[in-house]
N, C-alpha and C positions, 0 to 999 in steps of 0.2 A: 662716816665710819659704818660699815656693814658688820652686824652682829649675826652670828651663825651658831646654832646649836648642832653638836654632833655627839654621836655615842661611840665611844671607842678608847683607845689607848693613847695617851697624850704623847708618848715617846715616838709614835710614827708619824706625828703631824708634820707636814712639809710647810712650815712658816718660817719667818725670819727670827722668832723668838718664842721659846717655850717657857711659861712660867711654872716654877717649882713651888709647890706648897712645901716649903722646908722647915726643918726644925732649926732653932737659934744656933745651933752648933756649926750649920753649914756642911756638916760631915757625913751626910746620909742619914737614912733611918728607915721608917717603913712606908708603906703606901706609895703616893705619887714620888715622894722624896727618894725612896729606896729604888724604885723603877727607873728614875732618871739617872741616878748614879750608877746603877747596874749596866743600863743600856748605853749611856754616854761614855762610860769607860773612865780610865784613870785620869785624863786630862781634867774632867770636872772636879774631881776629888783634889787634884794637885792645885788648881785655881782657888778652890774654897780653902784649902790650907794656907795659901799665900794671902788670902783676905784675912784669915784668922791670924795670921803673924803680923799682919799690919793694922789697918783702921778698924777691924772688927775682932780684935783680941778677945773681947768679952762676948762674941756671938752677935748675930744679926738681931737688933730690937724688933719686937713685934710691930707688924705694919710697915715696916721699912723695906726696901728692895735694892738689890745689887746684882750685876750681871757678871756672867763667866762665859767661857767658850761653852759650845755644846758638845764638844768631843765628837763621839761617834752618832750622835743623833742627827736627823735630817734637817735640823734647824742651824742657825749661825750662832745663836746665843741662848743661854738659859738665863732667865731673870728669877732669882730666888727672893722669895718673901715668906714671912712667918706669919701665920694668921693665928688670931686668937683662939684660945679655948672658949667654947660656949659655957655660959654660966647663967643659970636661971634667975639669979637675983642681982646680977650686975650687967648692965647694958655696955656690951663691947662693940656694938654695931660700927661705931666711928672708927675703930681700929681695922675691922674687917674691910670698910670701904677704903681705908688707907692702903690696904694690900693692893687693891685693884688699882687705885689712883697712882701709887707710886711705881707700880710695876709698869703701867703705861708711860709714865714720865721716863723711866729708865730705858723702855723700849725705844721711845721717840728719840731720846738722846743719842742712842746707838744708831738711828737711821732705819729702824725696822719699820715695815710697812704691814706686816701681818704678825699677829701674836695669838697663841693658844693658851688658854687659861684651863686650869681644872677648877672645880667648884671648891674654892679655899675654905678650909675649916670644917666642912661637911662630912669628913671621914672620922678618923680618930679623935678629933677635937669636937665631935659631936654637935655641930651647929646644925639646927633643924634645916632639912633641905629646902623646904619652900622658902624660908626666910633667907638662907644663904643664896638662893637664885634671885630672890627680889634684891638683895643688896648688890650682888654682882652686876645685874642688868641695869639698875638704876645708876649705879657708879659708872659703868662703862659708857651708857649713853650720855651721862653728864660730861664726860671727857671727850666728846666727839670732835673738839676742836683740835685734837692731837693729830699730827702727820699719819698716825697709823690709819690704815684704811680698812683693815679687815681684823675683826676679833672673833675668834672661835672659842666657845664655852664648850670643852670637851668633857662630856658627862660619862662616868664610868659605866653605867648600865642603863637598861630600858626603864627601870623603876625611876631612876633619877631624871632621865630624859622626859617621862611621862609628867612627873612633877613640875619640871621646868616648862614644858608646854602649857600646862594648866596655869602656872604663874603668869605667862605671857600671854594667855588668853587664845592659845593655838590649839588646846586639847579638848 
């Protein structure tokens, strides 16, 4: 599995599956979630409403992943996952790792060869960027046996990219 760091807008990535750092309602929100719902169009929201009407009536549990259509996005699917909120006195690292692990599993089950991830929980959920990068990279590399051959970690800005390069020893 090849891991790439890119800076940019995840909604423009031409990959098989884009991972959405969703909220548990699956009905859109701010940040990455809002951008994916806005640019993906009503088909994503309709698919998420169907999920809420079925198996995910109470919302998507933190750390789990589920897929929908990508609507108007240049991908085939959106894999939604709910990251944990960072908390100084409670280690939620395993749940953050589950987001990456379960998203890769769902993408592989769909037949995706390429997946783009945001840096889950590092925005409004306040996970420290360097630690978030470390968990992302460690988990993605540990899942190298998946049929997914390309993973892009799409970083929102140059400052986050610099942090990621330092964590990976590239900067």
